[in-house]
C-alpha positions in Angstrom: -69.8 62.8 9.7 -68.1 66.2 9.3 -69.0 67.2 12.8 -67.3 64.1 14.2 -64.2 64.4 12.0 -65.0 61.4 9.8 -64.3 61.6 6.0 -67.0 60.8 3.5 -65.8 59.6 0.1 -68.0 60.0 -2.9 -67.8 58.5 -6.3 -70.3 58.1 -9.1 -70.9 56.2 -12.3 -73.2 54.0 -14.2 -71.9 50.7 -12.8 -74.0 48.9 -15.4 -72.4 45.4 -15.3 -70.3 45.1 -12.1 -66.9 43.6 -12.8 -63.6 43.2 -11.0 -62.4 46.6 -12.2 -65.4 48.2 -10.4 -64.8 46.1 -7.3 -61.2 47.0 -7.0 -62.0 50.7 -7.7 -64.6 50.8 -5.0 -62.3 49.1 -2.5 -59.6 51.7 -3.2 -62.1 54.5 -3.0 -63.4 53.2 0.4 -59.9 52.9 1.8 -59.4 56.7 1.4 -62.0 57.6 4.1 -64.4 56.5 6.7 -67.5 55.8 4.5 -68.1 55.4 0.8 -71.2 56.9 -0.9 -71.9 55.9 -4.6 -73.9 58.2 -6.8 -75.5 56.0 -9.4 -76.6 57.3 -12.8 -80.3 56.7 -13.3 -81.4 54.6 -16.3 -82.3 57.8 -18.3 -78.9 59.4 -17.4 -77.0 56.2 -18.4 -78.9 56.1 -21.7 -77.9 59.7 -22.5 -74.3 59.0 -21.6 -73.8 55.5 -23.0 -76.4 55.2 -25.8 -79.8 53.6 -26.4 -78.7 50.0 -25.6 -77.7 50.9 -22.1 -78.1 50.3 -19.3 -78.2 46.5 -19.4 -79.3 46.4 -15.8 -82.0 48.6 -14.3 -81.1 51.3 -11.8 -82.9 49.4 -9.0 -80.9 46.3 -9.7 -77.6 48.2 -10.0 -78.3 50.0 -6.8 -79.1 46.8 -5.0 -75.9 45.1 -6.2 -73.8 48.1 -5.2 -75.4 48.3 -1.8 -74.7 44.6 -1.2 -70.9 45.3 -1.4 -69.1 45.5 2.0 -67.1 48.5 0.8 -70.2 50.6 -0.1 -72.0 52.4 2.7 -74.5 54.5 0.8 -76.0 54.4 -2.7 -78.1 57.2 -4.2 -79.5 57.5 -7.7 -79.2 60.8 -9.6 -80.8 61.7 -13.0 -78.4 64.4 -14.2 -75.6 63.8 -16.7 -73.0 64.8 -14.0 -73.0 64.4 -10.3 -72.5 68.1 -9.7 -75.8 68.6 -7.9 -75.1 65.5 -5.8 -71.7 66.9 -4.8 -73.2 70.2 -3.9 -75.8 68.4 -1.7 -73.4 65.9 0.0 -70.2 67.9 0.0 -67.9 64.9 0.5 -64.4 65.3 2.0 -63.0 63.3 -0.9 -64.3 62.8 -4.4 -63.0 59.9 -6.4 -63.0 59.1 -10.1 -61.2 56.5 -12.3 -58.0 56.9 -14.2 -59.8 57.7 -17.5 -59.9 61.3 -16.1 -56.8 63.5 -15.8 -55.5 64.2 -12.3 -54.6 67.8 -13.1 -57.5 70.1 -12.1 -56.5 72.6 -14.9 -56.6 69.9 -17.6 -59.4 69.6 -20.1 -61.5 66.6 -19.1 -61.0 67.0 -15.3 -64.3 66.1 -13.7 -66.6 69.1 -13.2 -67.6 67.7 -9.8 -63.9 67.7 -8.8 -63.7 71.4 -9.4 -66.7 71.9 -7.0 -65.0 69.7 -4.3 -61.7 71.6 -4.6 -63.6 75.0 -4.4 -64.9 74.2 -0.9 -61.6 72.6 0.3 -62.2 68.9 -0.3 -59.8 66.7 -2.2 -60.0 64.8 -5.5 -58.4 61.4 -6.1 -58.1 59.9 -9.5 -57.5 56.2 -9.1 -55.6 54.1 -11.7 -57.7 52.5 -14.4 -57.5 48.7 -14.5 -56.6 47.9 -18.1 -58.8 45.3 -19.8 -61.7 45.7 -17.4 -64.5 47.9 -18.7 -68.3 47.4 -19.1 -68.1 48.3 -22.8 -65.4 45.7 -23.4 -67.3 43.1 -21.4 -70.5 43.8 -23.5 -68.5 43.4 -26.7 -66.9 40.1 -25.5 -70.3 38.7 -24.5 -71.7 39.8 -27.9 -68.9 38.0 -29.7 -69.4 34.8 -27.7 -73.2 34.9 -28.1 -72.8 35.7 -31.9 -70.4 32.8 -32.3 -72.8 30.4 -30.5 -75.6 31.3 -32.9 -73.4 30.5 -35.9 -72.7 27.0 -34.8 
């Protein structure tokens, strides 16, 4: 893609239970370049990051769902806690993360992958977070609904 002047966009995450926040985020990410690659945290990586009850869906199922989206061109699974090795291997023109990360590269909490991308001349985009749309919140709501159903 680089040789032909096309821009590869890379994002990464667990994408455990796909919801509208994910869909809008992936659409925005894809609009920034010519192709979108998604690095998907493996089951083991997701468990380390999110806790023992996660992921809800297996890495194979999560990858298949992401790959079925028209906005996603490539999906790859990685086992590390960050996508730094993936960034080094792919070297995307644009690296994208959600608004729960600071946009300032000098700020604490800026994605370590973003620093790698900036170091080789790529760009980093932090997209706005869609309030009220998170996997953790969705799991809590489902638990509340399921818990209430059992009490009846």
